[in-house]
N, C-alpha and C positions, 0 to 999 in steps of 0.2 A: 838667200833670195829665192831658192827653189821651193823651199817651205812656204814662203809667203805667196809665191804664185800659185802652188798647190791649193794652200788655203782659200785664195780669192776664187779658184776655179770650183772648188767645192761649194763655196757660199754662192756663186753664180748658178751652179746647177741646182742647188737646193731651193733657192729663191725662184728660180724658173719653173721648176716643178710645183711648187706652191701656187705660183700665179697661174699655170696651166690648169690645175685642178679647180681653182676659182673661176677660170674662164669657162670650163665646161658646164659649170652650173649656170652661169650667166647665159650661155648659148642655149642651154635647155628652156629657160624663161623665153627667150627671144624666139626661139622655134615655136613654142606653144603660141605665142602672140600671133606669129605669122600663119600658124595652122588657123587660128580664130579668124584672122583677116581673109584667109582663103576660103572658109566656110561661110562668112558673111558674103562674099563676092559670089559663092555658089548659090546660096540662097537668093540672092538678088537676081541672079541671071535665070535660075530655074522658076522662081516663083512669080517675078514681076513681069520679066520680059519673056518668058517661054520660049527660050532659045533650045536647041538641041542640048542633051546633055553633054556631049563630047565637046561642043564650043563652050559650054558653062564651065566645064573643067578645065579648059584651056585659059579662060579668063581668070579662074580661081588660081591656076598656077602662076599667072602673072602677078597676082595680088599676094600669093603666099610667102614669097620671099625665100626663107631658109626651109619651109615646109613644101615647097614647089614639088619636089620629087614625088610626094605622095599623089598630087593632084594630076602630075604629068604623066605618071605611071598608069594611073586609072584612065586618063583620056587615051593614052596610046593602046591600052588594052581594049577600050571600047572601038577604037578606030580599026583595029586589027579585023573586026568583023568575024569573030569566032562564034557569034551567036550567044553570048552571054549578056546577061542583064547588066544594069548599071550598078547594083548592089554587089554582084559577083566580080566585077571589075574593081570595085572599092576595096573589097576584102582581099582581093589579089594585090592591088597596090599597098594595102596595110602590111601585108605579109612580106613583101618585097623591100618595104622600108622599115621592117620591124627594128632594125638597130637603132633607129632614131628615136623610139618611144618606150617609156616603160610600160608595164602591164596595165596600170590604170588608165594612162593616156591612150593605149591602143583600145581598151575596152570603152573609153569615151568616144573615141573616132569611129569604132565599129557601129555606134548607133546610126551614123549616117546611111549605112548600107540598107536598112529596112526600107524598102520601097523606093530606093534611089532609081529614078527613070521608069519605074514601073507604076508608080502610084501617081495620084493626081497632085496638083502643084501644092495644095494646102497641106496634105499629108507630108509631102516631101519638106515643106517649111517646117512643119512641127519636129520631124525628125532632125533637122539641122539646127533648130533652136535647143532641143534637147542635148545635141551634141555640143553645141557652144556652151551650154550651162554647165555640162559635166567637164568640159575642157577649162572652163574658168576656174572650176574646183582644183583641178590638176594644176593650173598655174599658180593659185594661191600656195599651194604646197610646195611648188618648185621655187617661187619667190621668197617663201619663208626658208626654204633650205639655203638658197643662195645668200640671203641676208645673214642668215646663221653662220653657215659654214664657209662662205666665200672668204669672210675676214679671217676665220680660223685658219683656212689652208694657206692663205698669204702669210699670216704670222708664223705658222709652223714652218714655212719654208725658210724664213730668216732664222728662227730659233733652232730648227734642225740643223741647219747649215753650220750655226756658231757652235752648236754642241758638237757636231762632227770634227769640226777642226779642233777644238779643245781636246776631244779624245784622241786625236791623232798627233797632236804636238807632245 
């Protein structure tokens, strides 16, 4: 009975670990989609409505879901009034949320900083479109990894648990 219970606990732990690893890949894809939604909202706010950048970042944070921390940190940095530009606030926010992004994703998002809040609306819109295009490329890579490795991690959880149980018996 103890062996059966121990084996069941090992299997549950391994399956849970596999599902957790797959969920991390899925979460990355969702965060990239949310960041794109935030950039789209920021583009709409700064380009068409000509609202102040801090207010545009607040609206983008509401739209960004899982990536809201990036927009919220940039907004908070601007509202503190330290005399920094929108681009500097964006780069600071990107550094503060670096654990959420891979190097390629951070590089794509850093394209937003060029002229943010300091350039005219058309230039800002071009930088936001460029960042969204780069982010779309990052999303394709993440979606491919999730499709390929998500199923692998889930299967490896089951298989690893079964092998571990057999080794311990």
